[in-house]
VOBA-372118 format. One record per residue (C-alpha): residue number from 1; residue in three letters; chain; x, y, z. Coordinates in steps of 0.05 Angstrom, whole numbers, plus 5000, padded with zeros to 4 digits. Layout:
<atoms>
<NUM,"ALA","A",<X,Y,Z>>
...
</atoms>
This chain:
<atoms>
<1,"MET","A",<4668,5894,2311>>
<2,"ARG","A",<4625,5863,2363>>
<3,"LEU","A",<4561,5904,2376>>
<4,"LYS","A",<4544,5915,2443>>
<5,"LEU","A",<4466,5908,2435>>
<6,"LEU","A",<4451,5914,2513>>
<7,"THR","A",<4489,5973,2523>>
<8,"LEU","A",<4463,6001,2453>>
<9,"ALA","A",<4390,5985,2468>>
<10,"LEU","A",<4393,6014,2542>>
<11,"ALA","A",<4418,6086,2507>>
<12,"LEU","A",<4365,6077,2457>>
<13,"SER","A",<4308,6081,2510>>
<14,"ALA","A",<4334,6135,2548>>
<15,"PHE","A",<4317,6182,2486>>
<16,"PRO","A",<4246,6202,2468>>
<17,"LEU","A",<4220,6176,2415>>
<18,"ALA","A",<4194,6213,2358>>
<19,"GLY","A",<4135,6252,2351>>
<20,"HIS","A",<4086,6273,2411>>
<21,"SER","A",<4090,6227,2476>>
<22,"GLU","A",<4032,6231,2525>>
<23,"ASP","A",<4058,6252,2595>>
<24,"LEU","A",<4030,6242,2658>>
<25,"LEU","A",<3984,6304,2663>>
<26,"ASP","A",<3954,6287,2602>>
<27,"ALA","A",<3935,6219,2636>>
<28,"TYR","A",<3912,6251,2695>>
<29,"ARG","A",<3863,6297,2664>>
<30,"GLU","A",<3836,6231,2627>>
<31,"ALA","A",<3827,6195,2688>>
<32,"ARG","A",<3800,6258,2722>>
<33,"ALA","A",<3738,6268,2665>>
<34,"ASN","A",<3741,6180,2662>>
<35,"ASP","A",<3753,6145,2727>>
<36,"PRO","A",<3700,6106,2751>>
<37,"VAL","A",<3715,6105,2820>>
<38,"LEU","A",<3723,6171,2825>>
<39,"SER","A",<3651,6181,2798>>
<40,"GLN","A",<3628,6132,2844>>
<41,"ALA","A",<3658,6170,2903>>
<42,"GLU","A",<3627,6232,2878>>
<43,"ALA","A",<3563,6204,2874>>
<44,"THR","A",<3556,6179,2942>>
<45,"ARG","A",<3587,6246,2969>>
<46,"LEU","A",<3519,6282,2929>>
<47,"ALA","A",<3472,6223,2956>>
<48,"THR","A",<3494,6228,3032>>
<49,"GLY","A",<3494,6304,3021>>
<50,"GLU","A",<3409,6294,3003>>
<51,"GLY","A",<3410,6267,3074>>
<52,"VAL","A",<3416,6338,3105>>
<53,"THR","A",<3362,6365,3065>>
<54,"GLN","A",<3316,6303,3082>>
<55,"ALA","A",<3337,6313,3161>>
<56,"ARG","A",<3317,6390,3150>>
<57,"ALA","A",<3253,6384,3114>>
<58,"VAL","A",<3219,6339,3172>>
<59,"MET","A",<3231,6401,3217>>
<60,"LEU","A",<3206,6461,3166>>
<61,"PRO","A",<3121,6461,3162>>
<62,"GLN","A",<3081,6407,3121>>
<63,"LEU","A",<3027,6431,3084>>
<64,"ASN","A",<2975,6388,3062>>
<65,"GLY","A",<2912,6380,3028>>
<66,"SER","A",<2850,6326,3017>>
<67,"PHE","A",<2787,6324,2978>>
<68,"GLY","A",<2723,6275,2991>>
<69,"LEU","A",<2665,6252,2962>>
<70,"THR","A",<2620,6205,2988>>
<71,"GLN","A",<2556,6169,2977>>
<72,"GLN","A",<2505,6132,3025>>
<73,"GLN","A",<2444,6100,2995>>
<74,"SER","A",<2371,6105,3022>>
<75,"GLY","A",<2349,6043,3054>>
<76,"GLY","A",<2280,6035,3026>>
<77,"SER","A",<2221,6076,2987>>
<78,"SER","A",<2161,6105,3020>>
<79,"TYR","A",<2088,6118,3001>>
<80,"ASN","A",<2070,6193,2991>>
<81,"ASP","A",<1996,6212,2969>>
<82,"ASN","A",<1983,6142,2949>>
<83,"SER","A",<2046,6139,2904>>
<84,"LEU","A",<2114,6101,2909>>
<85,"VAL","A",<2172,6147,2922>>
<86,"ASN","A",<2246,6129,2920>>
<87,"THR","A",<2282,6167,2984>>
<88,"GLY","A",<2338,6171,2931>>
<89,"HIS","A",<2412,6174,2966>>
<90,"SER","A",<2461,6233,3007>>
<91,"ARG","A",<2527,6260,2977>>
<92,"THR","A",<2581,6289,3018>>
<93,"ARG","A",<2635,6329,2993>>
<94,"SER","A",<2696,6353,3038>>
<95,"LEU","A",<2747,6404,3024>>
<96,"SER","A",<2810,6415,3075>>
<97,"ALA","A",<2881,6439,3080>>
<98,"THR","A",<2918,6425,3136>>
<99,"LEU","A",<2983,6458,3168>>
<100,"THR","A",<3025,6424,3218>>
<101,"GLN","A",<3094,6444,3253>>
<102,"THR","A",<3135,6405,3298>>
<103,"VAL","A",<3150,6446,3357>>
<104,"VAL","A",<3191,6407,3400>>
<105,"ASP","A",<3218,6344,3374>>
<106,"LEU","A",<3300,6334,3401>>
<107,"SER","A",<3304,6271,3355>>
<108,"GLN","A",<3293,6311,3293>>
<109,"TRP","A",<3347,6357,3316>>
<110,"ALA","A",<3397,6296,3327>>
<111,"ASN","A",<3382,6267,3266>>
<112,"LEU","A",<3399,6336,3228>>
<113,"SER","A",<3461,6336,3260>>
<114,"ALA","A",<3479,6262,3246>>
<115,"ALA","A",<3466,6271,3177>>
<116,"ARG","A",<3505,6338,3175>>
<117,"SER","A",<3565,6297,3201>>
<118,"GLN","A",<3555,6244,3148>>
<119,"ALA","A",<3557,6283,3096>>
<120,"GLU","A",<3621,6321,3121>>
<121,"SER","A",<3650,6246,3133>>
<122,"GLN","A",<3634,6238,3055>>
<123,"ASP","A",<3658,6303,3039>>
<124,"ALA","A",<3724,6276,3070>>
<125,"THR","A",<3724,6199,3036>>
<126,"TYR","A",<3718,6237,2971>>
<127,"GLU","A",<3771,6282,2982>>
<128,"ALA","A",<3814,6225,3001>>
<129,"ALA","A",<3789,6195,2934>>
<130,"VAL","A",<3825,6257,2893>>
<131,"GLN","A",<3888,6252,2931>>
<132,"ASP","A",<3882,6175,2913>>
<133,"LEU","A",<3873,6189,2843>>
<134,"TYR","A",<3945,6227,2839>>
<135,"VAL","A",<3970,6164,2856>>
<136,"ARG","A",<3940,6115,2831>>
<137,"VAL","A",<3954,6144,2762>>
<138,"THR","A",<4021,6163,2773>>
<139,"THR","A",<4028,6085,2802>>
<140,"ALA","A",<3992,6058,2734>>
<141,"TYR","A",<4037,6106,2688>>
<142,"PHE","A",<4100,6086,2727>>
<143,"GLY","A",<4073,6015,2723>>
<144,"VAL","A",<4080,6018,2641>>
<145,"LEU","A",<4149,6058,2642>>
<146,"THR","A",<4177,6009,2685>>
<147,"SER","A",<4144,5949,2640>>
<148,"GLN","A",<4181,5978,2581>>
<149,"ASP","A",<4238,5981,2612>>
<150,"ALA","A",<4237,5911,2627>>
<151,"LEU","A",<4218,5890,2561>>
<152,"VAL","A",<4282,5927,2532>>
<153,"PHE","A",<4328,5899,2579>>
<154,"ALA","A",<4288,5829,2567>>
<155,"LYS","A",<4302,5843,2494>>
<156,"ALA","A",<4374,5863,2496>>
<157,"ASN","A",<4393,5805,2546>>
<158,"GLU","A",<4367,5764,2487>>
<159,"ASP","A",<4399,5790,2442>>
<160,"ALA","A",<4463,5794,2472>>
<161,"TYR","A",<4450,5716,2492>>
<162,"LYS","A",<4437,5700,2423>>
<163,"GLU","A",<4512,5738,2416>>
<164,"ALA","A",<4541,5699,2454>>
<165,"TYR","A",<4509,5628,2440>>
<166,"ASP","A",<4533,5643,2361>>
<167,"GLN","A",<4605,5662,2377>>
<168,"ALA","A",<4610,5597,2427>>
<169,"ASP","A",<4575,5557,2364>>
<170,"GLN","A",<4623,5584,2316>>
<171,"ARG","A",<4685,5576,2362>>
<172,"PHE","A",<4668,5505,2369>>
<173,"LYS","A",<4658,5490,2297>>
<174,"VAL","A",<4736,5512,2281>>
<175,"GLY","A",<4762,5475,2349>>
<176,"LEU","A",<4768,5538,2395>>
<177,"SER","A",<4723,5519,2453>>
<178,"ALA","A",<4687,5455,2475>>
<179,"ILE","A",<4614,5435,2457>>
<180,"THR","A",<4586,5449,2538>>
<181,"ASP","A",<4608,5527,2516>>
<182,"VAL","A",<4556,5515,2459>>
<183,"TYR","A",<4506,5478,2507>>
<184,"GLN","A",<4509,5535,2558>>
<185,"ALA","A",<4504,5587,2513>>
<186,"LYS","A",<4437,5562,2485>>
<187,"SER","A",<4403,5553,2549>>
<188,"TYR","A",<4417,5619,2569>>
<189,"TYR","A",<4389,5648,2503>>
<190,"GLU","A",<4326,5598,2502>>
<191,"LEU","A",<4312,5623,2575>>
<192,"ALA","A",<4316,5695,2554>>
<193,"LYS","A",<4269,5690,2499>>
<194,"ALA","A",<4223,5659,2549>>
<195,"GLN","A",<4234,5722,2587>>
<196,"THR","A",<4220,5768,2535>>
<197,"ILE","A",<4153,5738,2524>>
<198,"ALA","A",<4132,5749,2594>>
<199,"ALA","A",<4167,5816,2602>>
<200,"GLN","A",<4116,5833,2535>>
<201,"ASN","A",<4057,5809,2571>>
<202,"THR","A",<4070,5845,2632>>
<203,"LEU","A",<4077,5902,2588>>
<204,"ASN","A",<4012,5889,2555>>
<205,"ASP","A",<3976,5881,2623>>
<206,"ALA","A",<4013,5949,2651>>
<207,"ARG","A",<3979,5989,2592>>
<208,"GLU","A",<3911,5957,2610>>
<209,"ALA","A",<3922,5977,2682>>
<210,"LEU","A",<3930,6046,2658>>
<211,"THR","A",<3872,6047,2615>>
<212,"GLN","A",<3826,6020,2668>>
<213,"ILE","A",<3835,6085,2697>>
<214,"THR","A",<3845,6129,2642>>
<215,"GLY","A",<3787,6106,2595>>
<216,"LYS","A",<3829,6110,2532>>
<217,"PRO","A",<3877,6072,2501>>
<218,"VAL","A",<3960,6084,2522>>
<219,"GLY","A",<4005,6107,2475>>
<220,"GLU","A",<4075,6129,2474>>
<221,"LEU","A",<4092,6154,2542>>
<222,"LYS","A",<4148,6203,2564>>
<223,"LYS","A",<4201,6170,2604>>
<224,"LEU","A",<4231,6194,2667>>
<225,"ARG","A",<4292,6229,2656>>
<226,"GLU","A",<4365,6203,2676>>
<227,"ASP","A",<4378,6273,2730>>
<228,"LEU","A",<4328,6245,2777>>
<229,"PRO","A",<4324,6299,2833>>
<230,"LEU","A",<4355,6254,2903>>
<231,"THR","A",<4319,6299,2951>>
<232,"PRO","A",<4302,6267,3020>>
<233,"PRO","A",<4235,6287,3051>>
<234,"ASN","A",<4229,6363,3092>>
<235,"PRO","A",<4214,6367,3141>>
<236,"ALA","A",<4271,6319,3163>>
<237,"ASP","A",<4234,6292,3219>>
<238,"PRO","A",<4191,6227,3217>>
<239,"ASP","A",<4141,6254,3278>>
<240,"GLN","A",<4130,6316,3244>>
<241,"TRP","A",<4099,6271,3191>>
<242,"VAL","A",<4063,6235,3226>>
<243,"GLN","A",<4037,6295,3267>>
<244,"ALA","A",<4011,6328,3206>>
<245,"ALA","A",<3983,6260,3177>>
<246,"LEU","A",<3933,6250,3244>>
<247,"LYS","A",<3917,6322,3229>>
<248,"SER","A",<3907,6327,3155>>
<249,"ASN","A",<3889,6254,3125>>
<250,"ALA","A",<3828,6259,3095>>
<251,"THR","A",<3814,6185,3116>>
<252,"ILE","A",<3826,6204,3186>>
<253,"GLN","A",<3780,6261,3180>>
<254,"ALA","A",<3725,6222,3147>>
<255,"GLY","A",<3729,6174,3204>>
<256,"GLN","A",<3722,6220,3255>>
<257,"TYR","A",<3664,6250,3229>>
<258,"THR","A",<3633,6184,3234>>
<259,"VAL","A",<3639,6178,3295>>
<260,"GLU","A",<3611,6250,3306>>
<261,"SER","A",<3552,6217,3276>>
<262,"ALA","A",<3545,6160,3311>>
<263,"GLU","A",<3544,6204,3374>>
<264,"HIS","A",<3488,6246,3343>>
<265,"ASN","A",<3446,6185,3325>>
<266,"ILE","A",<3458,6152,3402>>
<267,"ASN","A",<3421,6230,3422>>
<268,"ALA","A",<3364,6214,3367>>
<269,"ALA","A",<3351,6135,3394>>
<270,"ARG","A",<3344,6165,3471>>
<271,"ALA","A",<3302,6232,3449>>
<272,"GLY","A",<3249,6175,3431>>
<273,"HIS","A",<3242,6167,3503>>
<274,"LEU","A",<3215,6250,3519>>
<275,"PRO","A",<3148,6273,3494>>
<276,"THR","A",<3141,6314,3430>>
<277,"LEU","A",<3100,6379,3418>>
<278,"ASN","A",<3059,6391,3347>>
<279,"ALA","A",<3021,6447,3330>>
<280,"SER","A",<2962,6442,3275>>
<281,"VAL","A",<2918,6486,3227>>
<282,"SER","A",<2865,6463,3191>>
<283,"ARG","A",<2815,6490,3151>>
<284,"GLY","A",<2761,6462,3109>>
<285,"LYS","A",<2688,6456,3100>>
<286,"ASP","A",<2635,6389,3089>>
<287,"SER","A",<2574,6396,3034>>
<288,"THR","A",<2522,6350,3039>>
<289,"TRP","A",<2461,6342,2989>>
<290,"LEU","A",<2406,6294,2979>>
<291,"GLN","A",<2380,6268,2917>>
<292,"HIS","A",<2307,6241,2914>>
<293,"GLY","A",<2298,6208,2841>>
<294,"ASN","A",<2309,6261,2789>>
<295,"TYR","A",<2307,6310,2836>>
<296,"ASN","A",<2369,6347,2877>>
<297,"VAL","A",<2361,6382,2943>>
<298,"PRO","A",<2418,6417,2954>>
<299,"GLY","A",<2466,6426,3024>>
<300,"ASN","A",<2518,6477,3029>>
<301,"GLY","A",<2572,6476,3086>>
<302,"ASP","A",<2610,6530,3117>>
<303,"TYR","A",<2684,6534,3126>>
<304,"GLY","A",<2716,6525,3189>>
<305,"THR","A",<2780,6535,3220>>
<306,"THR","A",<2814,6486,3273>>
<307,"VAL","A",<2880,6498,3313>>
<308,"GLY","A",<2902,6444,3351>>
<309,"LEU","A",<2960,6432,3399>>
<310,"SER","A",<2987,6366,3411>>
<311,"VAL","A",<3031,6331,3459>>
<312,"ASN","A",<3051,6255,3445>>
<313,"ILE","A",<3086,6228,3521>>
<314,"PRO","A",<3117,6159,3492>>
<315,"ILE","A",<3098,6105,3555>>
<316,"PHE","A",<3117,6038,3526>>
<317,"SER","A",<3135,6011,3466>>
<318,"GLY","A",<3157,5939,3478>>
<319,"GLY","A",<3229,5962,3503>>
<320,"ALA","A",<3242,5983,3423>>
<321,"THR","A",<3272,6051,3444>>
<322,"GLN","A",<3313,6023,3488>>
<323,"SER","A",<3340,5976,3438>>
<324,"ARG","A",<3350,6027,3387>>
<325,"VAL","A",<3395,6068,3444>>
<326,"ARG","A",<3435,5999,3447>>
<327,"GLN","A",<3445,5995,3378>>
<328,"SER","A",<3472,6061,3367>>
<329,"ILE","A",<3518,6054,3423>>
<330,"TYR","A",<3543,5991,3390>>
<331,"GLN","A",<3551,6026,3323>>
<332,"ARG","A",<3583,6090,3350>>
<333,"ASP","A",<3645,6035,3389>>
<334,"GLU","A",<3646,6001,3320>>
<335,"ALA","A",<3665,6073,3282>>
<336,"GLN","A",<3708,6092,3338>>
<337,"ASP","A",<3747,6022,3330>>
<338,"SER","A",<3748,6035,3256>>
<339,"LEU","A",<3783,6104,3270>>
<340,"GLU","A",<3835,6078,3317>>
<341,"SER","A",<3850,6025,3260>>
<342,"THR","A",<3851,6071,3213>>
<343,"ARG","A",<3899,6119,3250>>
<344,"ARG","A",<3950,6064,3267>>
<345,"GLN","A",<3951,6041,3197>>
<346,"VAL","A",<3965,6123,3168>>
<347,"VAL","A",<4019,6128,3225>>
<348,"ARG","A",<4045,6065,3196>>
<349,"ASP","A",<4043,6081,3116>>
<350,"THR","A",<4067,6149,3136>>
<351,"LEU","A",<4126,6124,3179>>
<352,"ASN","A",<4143,6068,3129>>
<353,"TYR","A",<4139,6122,3064>>
<354,"TYR","A",<4184,6165,3098>>
<355,"ARG","A",<4237,6111,3108>>
<356,"SER","A",<4220,6086,3033>>
<357,"VAL","A",<4235,6155,3007>>
<358,"LEU","A",<4304,6148,3047>>
<359,"ALA","A",<4320,6083,3031>>
<360,"GLY","A",<4296,6099,2960>>
<361,"ILE","A",<4348,6144,2947>>
<362,"SER","A",<4408,6106,2969>>
<363,"GLN","A",<4385,6045,2928>>
<364,"VAL","A",<4377,6091,2867>>
<365,"GLN","A",<4451,6109,2879>>
<366,"ALA","A",<4476,6036,2892>>
<367,"ASN","A",<4434,6013,2835>>
<368,"LYS","A",<4471,6065,2785>>
<369,"ALA","A",<4546,6046,2813>>
<370,"SER","A",<4521,5975,2810>>
<371,"VAL","A",<4500,5986,2723>>
<372,"ASP","A",<4567,6018,2713>>
<373,"SER","A",<4611,5963,2741>>
<374,"GLY","A",<4568,5909,2706>>
<375,"GLN","A",<4576,5953,2638>>
<376,"LYS","A",<4656,5947,2657>>
<377,"ALA","A",<4648,5873,2684>>
<378,"LEU","A",<4623,5847,2617>>
<379,"GLU","A",<4666,5894,2568>>
<380,"ALA","A",<4727,5858,2610>>
<381,"THR","A",<4702,5786,2617>>
<382,"ARG","A",<4688,5796,2537>>
<383,"ALA","A",<4758,5808,2525>>
<384,"GLY","A",<4776,5760,2571>>
<385,"PHE","A",<4744,5706,2542>>
<386,"ASP","A",<4772,5731,2466>>
<387,"VAL","A",<4835,5714,2496>>
<388,"GLY","A",<4824,5657,2538>>
<389,"THR","A",<4820,5673,2604>>
<390,"GLN","A",<4751,5679,2606>>
<391,"THR","A",<4690,5620,2603>>
<392,"MET","A",<4630,5622,2564>>
<393,"LEU","A",<4599,5619,2631>>
<394,"ASN","A",<4630,5677,2662>>
<395,"VAL","A",<4608,5724,2602>>
<396,"LEU","A",<4534,5694,2603>>
<397,"ASN","A",<4533,5706,2677>>
<398,"ALA","A",<4569,5784,2665>>
<399,"ILE","A",<4509,5792,2619>>
<400,"GLN","A",<4460,5765,2671>>
<401,"THR","A",<4483,5809,2728>>
<402,"LEU","A",<4482,5875,2681>>
<403,"THR","A",<4414,5859,2660>>
<404,"GLN","A",<4394,5853,2731>>
<405,"ALA","A",<4427,5917,2753>>
<406,"GLU","A",<4390,5958,2700>>
<407,"SER","A",<4320,5930,2722>>
<408,"SER","A",<4338,5937,2791>>
<409,"TYR","A",<4353,6014,2766>>
<410,"SER","A",<4296,6032,2732>>
<411,"GLN","A",<4244,5999,2790>>
<412,"SER","A",<4284,6035,2844>>
<413,"ARG","A",<4278,6106,2802>>
<414,"HIS","A",<4212,6096,2794>>
<415,"ALA","A",<4192,6068,2860>>
<416,"LEU","A",<4231,6129,2891>>
<417,"VAL","A",<4178,6186,2866>>
<418,"LEU","A",<4114,6139,2874>>
<419,"ASP","A",<4143,6135,2952>>
<420,"GLU","A",<4153,6216,2951>>
<421,"LEU","A",<4075,6225,2927>>
<422,"GLN","A",<4046,6172,2977>>
<423,"LEU","A",<4085,6202,3032>>
<424,"LYS","A",<4052,6269,3021>>
<425,"GLU","A",<3991,6227,3008>>
<426,"SER","A",<3996,6196,3079>>
<427,"ALA","A",<4005,6268,3105>>
<428,"GLY","A",<3946,6291,3068>>
<429,"SER","A",<3986,6344,3028>>
<430,"ILE","A",<3985,6321,2965>>
<431,"ASP","A",<3952,6355,2903>>
<432,"LEU","A",<3959,6372,2838>>
<433,"LYS","A",<4019,6409,2842>>
<434,"ASP","A",<4054,6343,2859>>
<435,"VAL","A",<4032,6311,2805>>
<436,"GLU","A",<4064,6377,2763>>
<437,"MET","A",<4131,6361,2790>>
<438,"VAL","A",<4126,6295,2775>>
<439,"ASN","A",<4113,6313,2701>>
<440,"ALA","A",<4167,6360,2700>>
<441,"MET","A",<4218,6300,2712>>
<442,"LEU","A",<4190,6269,2643>>
<443,"GLN","A",<4220,6273,2586>>
</atoms>
């Protein structure tokens, strides 16, 4: 009785392996804790947020204290009552504390507004990184599953070609077929061996790609169950998805805040032409004493308080202020162009993912029908070969057709799940619940 190796291998791959297998949520939890890309985005967000504190700090009262000690040497000696006297030196000690407060400086207010907008931009960028992690983990996870299936198909293909090669060789030895059948079968068998090696290498790299995100070795993973829900996008209007993306996409929001920050920077640069007003209060004292030889002549000063109000009026700075204005305008224009580029890319991606989901549903259905037909065709071709109505080349081609159909079916199922997630990411609506829904499809 001939063993249908290809069909058996594919059937076994549909059942979960014994023991505990990791699922998508396990991989996500590891990635959430260990992914360096997300950690970098968080560190950048926190660092950018400190810019708000620094911009606000220069607008608050500034208190400084100072202490000074100086010594002045006398220029020579003098005679007193026919004796030589050293005139010594004098020392001065100063103590003071100064409180300053900016009263009017429009550039500082503009800088604070720019820092706030930049912090909000980075918050949105971090949110985009969080959403992207959902997709990156799922993509890497299903990359492993796709590579595992490809290896199963390659091994089953190799075993089937080996069986065909052995059968052709046996028939040739008893005079039932020509040597050409043996050469053809051996050629297909050797090629299948090479494809198995390549599939194993691809699987190894796919595992490393998932490890790169999670920071831990990949074990056995749960697979996508057979009864995959084939649900079209809701709402069924692509324009509604585009409008949602333009409103909620985190990358677009980050770009909008960047433009706002650039606008505030223009105001800050223009404020360089305006006067500034500062108030200050200082209190301190100076104490001076003389030292003549071994004798000290003490001196004490009194504490004094000084209150001041100063106005600084810019007159000419060599053109630097106007240059900063122009530079800020150019940077604002750059931010606007970058935002427009992002908008167009998001619109394109949203429509592409929407269409890909619809096309993916049809592809899964068509590939499943192709697998069913390929299995029946292989069985019929082998039966025809046994009775002499089919050639060995026909059998080999039937095996190859079935393997390609199985591979396409596996890839289309995994791609459909990823397209659905990417559509939600592009629209800015993806969250952990979507990952949990995908995880519920595993077994």
